[in-house]
Backbone bond lengths (Angstrom), bond angles and torsions (degrees), N, CA, C in turn:
res aa  C-N    CA-C-N  psi(-1)  N-CA   C-N-CA  omega(-1)  CA-C   N-CA-C  phi
1 M - - - 1.448 - - 1.531 108.73 -
2 H 1.320 115.65 140.47 1.465 122.53 178.36 1.524 109.75 -108.34
3 T 1.326 115.12 160.41 1.459 121.22 174.59 1.520 108.48 -120.52
4 L 1.322 114.94 129.78 1.458 122.35 178.36 1.517 108.79 -115.87
5 F 1.318 116.14 125.75 1.458 122.12 172.93 1.521 107.59 -107.91
6 L 1.324 116.00 126.45 1.456 121.97 174.81 1.519 107.32 -109.75
7 L 1.335 116.42 126.37 1.460 121.93 -175.66 1.517 110.17 -128.44
8 R 1.322 115.50 123.59 1.458 119.21 170.11 1.522 106.57 -81.13
9 H 1.329 116.19 138.37 1.463 120.18 179.90 1.529 110.55 -50.49
10 A 1.322 116.11 158.53 1.461 122.08 -179.91 1.528 110.62 -75.88
11 Q 1.341 115.56 177.23 1.470 121.64 -175.14 1.525 112.08 -59.61
12 T 1.334 115.30 136.79 1.462 121.03 -177.30 1.516 111.59 -119.57
13 A 1.319 113.63 163.01 1.462 120.80 171.72 1.523 108.11 -69.28
14 N 1.318 116.41 150.44 1.462 120.47 179.53 1.517 112.97 -71.90
15 I 1.320 116.72 -30.45 1.464 121.11 -179.77 1.520 109.52 -136.82
16 V 1.325 114.85 165.01 1.455 120.65 176.39 1.519 107.19 -98.77
17 S 1.333 117.76 124.43 1.458 119.43 178.32 1.526 108.73 -66.60
18 G 1.311 115.72 135.12 1.462 120.05 179.92 1.520 113.45 82.24
19 G 1.303 117.41 12.76 1.462 120.21 -179.68 1.514 110.87 95.31
20 G 1.288 116.33 -166.76 1.453 121.36 -178.43 1.514 110.07 114.29
21 T 1.308 115.14 178.30 1.459 121.41 -177.12 1.521 110.21 -106.42
22 D 1.307 115.81 175.24 1.457 121.10 176.05 1.530 110.93 -56.01
23 A 1.318 116.55 -39.00 1.469 120.71 -178.21 1.525 112.49 -66.40
24 D 1.337 117.16 -15.86 1.465 121.36 -178.42 1.530 113.58 -92.16
25 R 1.336 118.04 -3.19 1.463 119.49 -176.35 1.527 111.18 -64.00
26 P 1.335 116.96 131.40 1.466 121.29 -179.99 1.524 111.77 -89.82
27 L 1.310 115.24 168.82 1.462 121.01 172.50 1.523 109.69 -73.39
28 T 1.313 115.32 150.54 1.464 120.96 170.77 1.537 107.61 -80.94
29 A 1.331 116.09 175.57 1.469 119.47 175.26 1.531 109.93 -60.15
30 L 1.340 116.38 -40.84 1.462 119.44 176.93 1.527 110.34 -63.00
31 G 1.319 117.45 -41.96 1.459 121.41 178.64 1.523 111.89 -59.05
32 K 1.319 116.61 -41.10 1.474 120.03 178.28 1.525 110.64 -63.05
33 R 1.325 116.03 -40.27 1.471 119.63 178.19 1.527 110.60 -67.62
34 Q 1.344 117.02 -39.19 1.469 120.30 177.24 1.530 110.56 -59.40
35 A 1.332 116.95 -43.07 1.468 120.86 179.43 1.526 110.56 -61.73
36 E 1.325 117.03 -41.29 1.466 120.95 177.82 1.532 110.84 -61.33
37 L 1.331 116.18 -43.33 1.465 120.23 -179.50 1.527 111.45 -64.24
38 V 1.336 116.97 -40.03 1.467 119.92 176.03 1.525 109.25 -61.78
39 G 1.324 116.32 -42.54 1.462 120.55 178.10 1.520 112.09 -59.67
40 E 1.340 116.76 -39.79 1.458 120.24 177.85 1.527 110.75 -62.88
41 R 1.332 116.47 -37.24 1.469 120.33 178.71 1.521 111.72 -68.44
42 L 1.330 115.64 -35.20 1.467 120.26 -174.76 1.529 113.91 -92.29
43 K 1.313 117.03 -12.87 1.460 121.16 -172.41 1.525 113.39 -51.19
44 F 1.302 116.92 -41.59 1.463 120.39 -175.31 1.516 113.17 -98.57
45 R 1.322 117.00 9.31 1.455 121.00 -178.44 1.526 112.84 -89.00
46 G 1.315 117.09 -9.94 1.459 119.76 177.30 1.517 113.63 70.11
47 V 1.323 117.28 50.32 1.463 120.62 176.86 1.526 108.12 -65.03
48 D 1.330 115.78 122.28 1.463 121.31 -175.88 1.518 112.88 -88.01
49 R 1.322 116.47 -29.11 1.464 120.15 -173.84 1.512 108.53 -159.29
50 A 1.344 115.40 155.92 1.462 120.57 177.32 1.517 109.89 -136.50
51 L 1.321 114.49 146.07 1.456 123.08 169.37 1.523 105.35 -115.38
52 C 1.326 116.71 137.19 1.457 119.64 -173.27 1.518 110.13 -140.85
53 S 1.317 115.86 136.00 1.455 121.17 172.86 1.530 109.12 -57.94
54 S 1.321 115.51 153.12 1.462 120.33 179.36 1.521 113.33 -80.38
55 A 1.330 118.94 -8.18 1.465 121.07 178.45 1.526 109.33 -60.83
56 F 1.320 115.66 142.61 1.456 121.42 -176.20 1.526 111.56 -55.46
57 R 1.331 117.98 -42.44 1.462 121.16 -177.66 1.531 112.08 -65.20
58 A 1.320 117.16 -34.19 1.469 120.46 177.88 1.529 109.69 -70.94
59 R 1.322 116.73 -43.61 1.472 119.97 178.36 1.521 110.80 -63.36
60 Q 1.344 116.90 -40.65 1.464 119.97 176.84 1.524 110.91 -63.76
61 T 1.320 116.49 -38.26 1.466 119.87 178.69 1.518 110.33 -62.27
62 F 1.339 117.02 -48.79 1.462 118.72 179.33 1.527 110.38 -60.67
63 E 1.327 117.22 -48.36 1.466 120.47 -179.79 1.522 110.99 -58.63
64 G 1.333 116.79 -38.56 1.454 121.38 -179.24 1.517 113.97 -66.69
65 T 1.326 117.05 -22.29 1.468 119.25 177.78 1.524 111.27 -69.08
66 G 1.330 116.29 -25.38 1.458 120.02 -178.18 1.514 113.73 72.83
67 L 1.326 117.66 12.76 1.465 120.28 -180.00 1.519 110.72 -67.72
68 D 1.311 115.40 140.93 1.457 121.90 -179.69 1.519 108.75 -107.52
69 C 1.327 114.82 78.85 1.458 120.15 178.59 1.528 107.64 -146.73
70 P 1.326 116.83 158.19 1.466 118.94 176.48 1.528 109.79 -61.86
71 V 1.327 115.69 140.12 1.460 121.08 178.16 1.522 108.65 -130.20
72 E 1.314 114.88 137.69 1.460 120.74 175.14 1.526 107.54 -112.55
73 V 1.332 115.67 118.58 1.455 121.67 177.84 1.524 107.48 -86.19
74 M 1.328 115.43 124.87 1.465 120.76 -172.81 1.534 110.80 -125.68
75 P 1.330 117.47 111.40 1.466 120.00 177.25 1.528 112.72 -56.10
76 I 1.312 118.27 -33.48 1.469 121.77 -177.47 1.531 111.76 -63.44
77 L 1.311 118.37 -23.78 1.459 120.62 178.84 1.523 112.65 -75.72
78 Y 1.333 117.21 -11.31 1.463 120.40 176.75 1.525 110.40 -75.40
79 H 1.309 117.39 -45.64 1.465 121.09 -176.93 1.522 114.04 -106.12
80 G 1.316 117.74 -17.69 1.465 120.58 -172.93 1.519 112.53 -70.88
81 G 1.301 115.76 154.55 1.458 122.16 178.22 1.516 111.64 -94.13
82 T 1.321 115.35 -163.27 1.458 120.19 -176.20 1.527 112.59 -65.60
83 T 1.324 118.00 -34.22 1.467 119.94 179.30 1.524 110.42 -63.16
84 I 1.321 116.76 -43.87 1.470 121.32 177.92 1.521 110.15 -63.72
85 M 1.335 116.95 -45.35 1.461 119.92 -178.64 1.527 110.54 -63.40
86 R 1.314 117.46 -42.58 1.466 120.34 176.17 1.528 110.55 -59.13
87 Q 1.322 116.29 -43.10 1.467 120.28 -178.95 1.526 110.38 -61.29
88 R 1.314 117.68 -45.86 1.469 120.71 -179.14 1.533 110.75 -64.53
89 I 1.309 117.14 -40.54 1.468 120.31 177.43 1.526 110.03 -63.95
90 S 1.323 116.84 -39.22 1.473 120.79 -177.05 1.523 112.25 -66.79
91 E 1.322 117.87 -15.55 1.466 122.41 -179.86 1.529 112.91 -88.55
92 I 1.322 117.09 -1.55 1.466 121.30 -179.47 1.527 109.53 -72.51
93 E 1.324 115.31 140.96 1.458 121.07 179.57 1.527 109.72 -65.03
94 E 1.314 116.25 143.20 1.469 122.01 -176.40 1.527 113.31 -62.77
95 E 1.320 117.97 -26.15 1.463 118.96 -179.61 1.528 112.27 -71.19
96 V 1.344 118.22 -12.71 1.457 121.63 174.43 1.520 107.05 -75.21
97 G 1.318 116.29 114.33 1.458 120.17 -177.40 1.523 113.37 -85.72
98 T 1.332 116.47 -35.84 1.461 121.26 -176.91 1.520 109.32 -131.08
99 L 1.326 115.05 125.39 1.463 122.40 -176.89 1.518 109.51 -121.73
100 L 1.322 115.74 136.82 1.461 123.06 173.31 1.516 107.99 -111.99
101 V 1.340 116.79 131.89 1.460 121.81 174.60 1.521 107.34 -119.27
102 V 1.338 116.45 123.63 1.463 122.49 178.87 1.515 107.90 -107.90
103 G 1.325 116.14 119.00 1.458 119.88 -176.91 1.510 112.26 -148.83
104 H 1.322 114.73 -147.52 1.458 122.56 -167.99 1.525 111.74 -131.66
105 A 1.333 114.66 162.27 1.454 121.49 167.49 1.532 106.07 -84.66
106 P 1.290 118.92 142.26 1.460 127.99 11.87 1.526 114.32 -93.11
107 T 1.339 118.93 -2.29 1.460 120.51 -173.47 1.524 112.87 -66.19
108 V 1.329 118.02 -49.58 1.467 120.04 -176.91 1.534 111.31 -61.86
109 P 1.342 119.62 -48.80 1.464 117.61 177.82 1.528 113.19 -62.87
110 A 1.330 116.43 -37.04 1.471 119.22 179.90 1.521 110.74 -64.69
111 L 1.331 117.17 -42.96 1.460 119.63 179.32 1.527 110.75 -68.02
112 A 1.328 117.06 -40.76 1.468 119.95 177.34 1.528 110.00 -58.09
113 S 1.308 116.46 -41.43 1.467 120.94 178.56 1.527 111.33 -66.46
114 Q 1.323 117.33 -45.35 1.472 121.32 178.94 1.524 111.49 -58.95
115 L 1.325 115.61 -45.83 1.463 120.04 -175.67 1.525 112.48 -74.36
116 S 1.322 117.49 -15.99 1.461 122.37 -178.47 1.514 112.70 -94.20
117 E 1.295 117.75 16.04 1.458 121.45 -174.03 1.517 113.85 -55.64
118 G 1.314 118.83 -22.83 1.459 120.46 179.88 1.517 113.47 -76.06
119 A 1.338 116.68 -14.44 1.471 120.19 179.40 1.530 109.19 -76.86
120 D 1.321 115.98 172.26 1.471 118.21 179.23 1.533 109.17 -65.08
121 P 1.323 117.68 148.31 1.471 122.19 -173.87 1.530 114.17 -56.25
122 Q 1.316 118.00 -35.97 1.458 120.34 179.54 1.526 110.53 -65.45
123 T 1.325 117.59 -40.92 1.458 121.59 178.36 1.519 110.79 -65.37
124 V 1.320 117.43 -44.60 1.467 121.79 179.13 1.524 110.09 -59.25
125 D 1.322 116.69 -44.52 1.462 121.28 179.17 1.520 110.52 -63.00
126 E 1.323 117.15 -42.56 1.459 121.60 -179.66 1.525 111.75 -65.15
127 V 1.325 116.76 -38.90 1.464 120.77 178.77 1.530 109.59 -58.56
128 G 1.317 117.23 -45.23 1.454 120.74 -177.94 1.516 114.65 -74.55
129 R 1.324 118.00 -26.37 1.464 121.16 -175.49 1.519 113.78 -89.92
130 W 1.305 118.00 -38.77 1.463 120.51 -173.07 1.523 109.15 -119.46
131 Y 1.323 115.70 95.22 1.457 122.33 -174.25 1.523 108.73 -139.12
132 P 1.338 116.97 70.60 1.464 119.68 -177.54 1.534 111.90 -66.47
133 P 1.328 116.63 167.09 1.464 119.38 177.07 1.528 111.61 -52.27
134 A 1.322 115.35 143.13 1.469 125.13 179.41 1.525 113.27 73.75
135 T 1.330 117.50 16.91 1.467 120.47 174.67 1.525 108.69 -78.00
136 L 1.307 115.43 136.14 1.460 123.44 -177.35 1.530 108.68 -122.36
137 T 1.326 115.73 126.82 1.461 121.25 177.46 1.520 109.06 -115.96
138 E 1.311 116.24 136.30 1.464 122.06 176.59 1.522 108.95 -110.35
139 I 1.331 115.19 127.16 1.453 121.39 -179.07 1.524 109.25 -129.43
140 A 1.322 116.10 129.13 1.458 121.01 173.85 1.527 107.77 -84.73
141 V 1.319 115.30 129.66 1.465 121.92 179.29 1.518 107.05 -108.04
142 E 1.324 116.23 110.57 1.455 120.45 -175.73 1.519 112.85 -78.27
143 G 1.324 117.69 -27.85 1.458 121.41 178.73 1.517 111.31 -92.30
144 T 1.303 115.27 -157.54 1.465 121.57 177.72 1.525 109.47 -83.59
145 W 1.325 115.24 163.44 1.477 118.74 172.56 1.528 109.05 -58.81
146 E 1.308 114.93 -41.48 1.462 120.34 -178.17 1.528 111.77 -57.17
147 S 1.313 116.72 -33.43 1.466 119.98 -177.85 1.527 112.43 -63.46
148 L 1.329 117.89 -22.14 1.459 120.48 -178.03 1.526 113.43 -72.51
149 A 1.326 117.77 -9.16 1.462 120.11 175.00 1.525 110.61 -66.90
150 D 1.324 116.65 -25.80 1.466 121.85 178.05 1.528 108.28 -71.70
151 E 1.307 116.77 122.93 1.466 122.53 -177.89 1.523 113.19 -59.24
152 D 1.330 117.65 -20.43 1.461 121.22 -180.00 1.527 112.97 -92.04
153 A 1.334 116.91 -6.95 1.464 120.07 -178.81 1.524 110.13 -68.70
154 T 1.317 115.70 137.77 1.458 121.28 178.49 1.521 109.27 -129.36
155 G 1.297 114.61 177.55 1.455 121.45 176.78 1.510 108.89 -137.03
156 L 1.310 114.92 -166.72 1.456 121.61 179.31 1.523 108.11 -111.77
157 L 1.322 116.44 117.55 1.461 121.16 178.75 1.525 108.76 -68.47
158 R 1.325 115.60 116.29 1.466 119.88 179.22 1.515 111.32 -94.89
159 G 1.322 116.08 -26.66 1.453 117.97 179.97 1.508 112.86 173.71
160 I 1.318 113.89 160.17 1.457 120.85 175.58 1.516 106.59 -137.32
161 Q 1.339 115.31 130.57 1.460 120.36 -179.50 1.517 108.00 -121.81
162 R 1.312 114.10 120.38 1.457 120.22 177.39 1.527 108.55 -103.69
163 P 1.324 115.77 152.74 1.482 117.87 -179.15 1.523 112.44 -65.76
């Protein structure tokens, strides 16, 4: 069995000082603290690998967790939807037991909701609707990583932690 953590980046500034694009927005002071708190929660979970959007706020969130695991920064996770995210997760080597994915709304909440289909309908709906920055969802994956490429594949919702 594998464990998948889905994390929406922490709180960001509304604009980039001096110009820049949406992808350049940094974390606020609160966002940096949120990332640290997520890291404290994950520190003893043995995260083996991480996939992270290339947006500055997502990279800052991962760095702020302080996790010591290999991370792959993927531009496609900035704009890609749930199908893309599932595909990237499905490419993870089977020996990776615990994977963290740091991304954005609406993709991360939508995928968390899709993968939680085994939970009660009210919980699944809540997962997809209320997913503020720095929300972390834990999903047990009973099959292979590769199996998650199938749009119908689900997991077992173990928990959701909101800031």
